[in-house]
Phi, psi and omega in degrees: 000131180266133179281147177279175185297322185256005183302317181293318177298319178295322179294317178297321179296320178295318178296323179297320178298327182272011181058066179305126180299330178294320177294322178296318177298316179294330178287323185274323187254129172270096186296334182291346174298334182271351187301313181295317179296319179290330178294332178291346181283351179288122181259332182236126174286153178289137181281325178205178184270010180289151177085180181290143177290148179291154176293151176296128184295325179294319178297317178297322177296318176301318181296320178295321177297313179296323179299316181290319182294325186253006178054053182261145173284168178300317180297317181292323180297313182291335178283345180248013186299331189300336180273003186268328186304000000 
């Protein structure tokens, strides 16, 4: 089934009406407070710009929080990643 142009927007609007827990977390938690602390976890600087860019550490941290809250396996977490950004 092919999605229409506004299907995703309509889905997000529907989730917002139902008080989406992801929106509630973003409203309550300032995720950028963790950015400096997470940046310290880098042990090796990148040698060059070749290859895929690393994932945003704050986004990965959000994913770990959601994984723990919802008791998700790694495979299940990555299959639902699109709603986190």
